[in-house]
C-alpha positions as CSV (number, residue, x, y, z in Angstrom):
1,M,42.8,-80.0,-51.1
2,P,42.4,-81.5,-54.6
3,L,45.6,-83.0,-56.0
4,I,46.8,-83.4,-59.6
5,N,49.6,-85.4,-61.0
6,C,52.4,-83.7,-62.9
7,K,52.6,-84.6,-66.5
8,E,56.4,-84.8,-66.5
9,C,57.3,-86.7,-63.3
10,N,53.9,-88.0,-62.0
11,T,54.3,-86.3,-58.6
12,E,51.0,-85.4,-56.8
13,V,50.8,-81.6,-56.4
14,S,48.1,-79.1,-55.4
15,D,45.7,-78.2,-58.3
16,R,46.5,-74.5,-57.5
17,A,50.2,-74.9,-57.9
18,A,51.8,-73.0,-60.9
19,T,54.7,-75.5,-61.3
20,C,55.6,-79.0,-60.0
21,V,57.5,-78.9,-56.7
22,K,59.7,-81.8,-57.7
23,C,60.7,-81.1,-61.3
24,G,59.5,-77.5,-61.9
25,Y,57.2,-78.5,-64.9
26,P,54.6,-75.6,-65.6
27,L,51.1,-76.7,-64.5
28,K,49.3,-73.6,-65.6
29,E,48.4,-72.4,-69.1
30,E,50.3,-69.5,-70.6
31,S,47.1,-67.3,-70.6
32,D,46.6,-67.8,-66.8
33,K,50.2,-66.8,-66.2
34,E,49.8,-63.6,-68.2
35,W,46.7,-62.7,-66.3
36,D,48.4,-63.5,-62.9
37,D,51.3,-61.1,-64.0
38,V,48.9,-58.3,-64.9
39,I,47.0,-58.6,-61.6
40,S,50.0,-58.9,-59.4
41,S,51.6,-55.9,-61.0
42,I,48.5,-53.5,-60.6
43,G,46.8,-54.9,-57.5
44,L,43.1,-55.5,-57.2
45,S,40.3,-53.0,-56.5
46,H,37.0,-53.9,-54.9
47,F,35.4,-54.2,-58.3
48,D,38.3,-56.4,-59.5
49,Y,37.4,-58.9,-56.6
50,F,33.8,-58.8,-57.8
51,K,34.9,-59.6,-61.3
52,L,37.1,-62.4,-60.0
53,C,34.3,-64.0,-57.9
54,F,31.6,-63.5,-60.5
55,F,33.4,-64.5,-63.7
56,K,36.5,-66.7,-62.7
57,K,35.3,-68.3,-59.5
58,Y,31.5,-68.2,-60.0
59,A,30.7,-71.6,-58.4
60,T,34.1,-72.3,-56.7
61,F,33.3,-73.6,-53.3
62,D,36.7,-75.1,-52.5
63,G,39.7,-73.2,-51.5
64,R,40.1,-70.1,-49.3
65,A,39.1,-66.4,-49.7
66,R,40.6,-63.7,-47.6
67,R,38.6,-60.9,-46.1
68,K,39.7,-58.4,-48.8
69,E,38.2,-60.7,-51.5
70,Y,35.0,-61.1,-49.5
71,W,34.5,-57.4,-48.8
72,G,35.5,-56.4,-52.3
73,F,32.9,-58.7,-53.7
74,W,30.2,-57.5,-51.3
75,I,30.8,-53.9,-51.6
76,S,30.7,-54.0,-55.4
77,A,27.6,-56.2,-55.5
78,W,25.8,-53.9,-53.2
79,V,26.8,-50.8,-55.2
80,I,25.6,-52.5,-58.4
81,C,22.3,-53.5,-56.8
82,L,21.8,-50.1,-55.4
83,V,22.4,-48.4,-58.8
84,S,20.1,-50.9,-60.5
85,I,17.3,-50.3,-58.1
86,L,17.7,-46.5,-58.2
87,A,17.6,-46.7,-62.0
88,A,14.3,-48.7,-61.7
89,A,12.9,-46.1,-59.4
90,F,13.9,-42.9,-61.3
91,I,14.4,-43.9,-64.9
92,S,11.9,-46.7,-65.7
93,P,10.1,-49.3,-63.8
94,F,11.1,-51.8,-66.3
95,M,14.7,-51.4,-65.1
96,I,13.8,-53.6,-62.3
97,I,13.9,-56.6,-64.7
98,P,17.7,-56.4,-65.2
99,A,18.2,-55.6,-61.5
100,S,16.3,-58.8,-60.6
101,F,18.4,-60.9,-63.0
102,F,21.5,-59.5,-61.4
103,I,20.3,-60.3,-58.0
104,M,19.5,-63.9,-59.0
105,A,22.9,-64.2,-60.8
106,I,24.9,-63.3,-57.7
107,I,23.3,-65.9,-55.5
108,I,25.8,-68.6,-56.3
109,P,29.0,-66.6,-56.2
110,T,27.8,-65.0,-52.9
111,L,27.4,-68.5,-51.4
112,A,30.8,-69.5,-52.9
113,V,32.8,-66.6,-51.5
114,C,31.1,-67.1,-48.2
115,V,32.1,-70.7,-48.1
116,R,35.7,-70.0,-49.2
117,R,35.8,-67.3,-46.5
118,L,34.7,-69.8,-43.9
119,H,37.3,-72.2,-45.2
120,D,39.9,-69.4,-44.7
121,T,39.1,-69.4,-41.0
122,G,39.4,-73.2,-40.8
123,R,35.7,-73.9,-40.6
124,S,33.4,-76.0,-42.8
125,G,31.2,-74.3,-45.3
126,T,28.2,-75.7,-43.3
127,W,28.8,-72.8,-40.9
128,I,26.9,-70.7,-43.4
129,L,23.7,-72.3,-42.3
130,V,24.1,-70.8,-38.7
131,P,22.6,-67.3,-39.6
132,L,24.3,-64.8,-37.3
133,V,27.3,-66.6,-36.1
134,G,28.3,-67.7,-39.7
135,L,27.9,-64.2,-40.9
136,L,30.1,-62.7,-38.1
137,I,32.8,-65.3,-38.8
138,V,32.7,-64.7,-42.5
139,A,32.8,-61.0,-42.2
140,F,35.3,-60.4,-39.3
141,A,37.3,-63.4,-38.3
142,D,41.0,-63.5,-39.3
143,S,42.3,-66.3,-41.5
144,Q,43.9,-69.3,-40.1
145,P,47.6,-68.9,-40.4
146,G,49.5,-71.3,-42.8
147,E,48.0,-74.0,-44.7
148,N,44.8,-75.8,-43.5
149,D,42.5,-78.5,-44.8
150,Y,41.2,-76.2,-47.5
151,G,44.5,-75.0,-49.0
152,P,47.3,-72.5,-48.4
153,N,46.8,-69.2,-46.8
154,P,45.7,-66.7,-49.5
155,K,47.6,-63.9,-47.8
156,G,50.8,-65.5,-48.9
157,V,49.7,-67.0,-52.3
158,D,48.7,-65.4,-55.6
159,I,45.0,-65.0,-55.5
160,L,44.5,-66.4,-59.0
161,D,46.2,-69.8,-58.4
């Protein structure tokens, strides 16, 4: 887990921490705190998880992702792909161009959320290379309780840390 030093007391803390554990110095920017408050007050839908993975955690391969984040991303991505392909089939064949760009654009966040999901189960991201076993672990295995080598359990931590 990556560590940073607190600017106030120079204590090493997790890069996901909102405040220093020793002195309480805020480590996050105000804009991040406001976003965290909004998300925690309304909860996340499947599409919100897609937006989180696509825009905020596009190529973030470190940390952990719970099943809810993984499935929210996948369900939303499949719906967007399906709508894009149906639009290409029924509206105009040229609609396949934006659909193709979208499919190419989600390759990296798909790999990233799968690797974070493997981290959540306590496994290395290289398990993604084992086709069926890696997929079954990513999709259905429960998270490793407590903190592991990849960070704190996301079930007990704010998702946007």
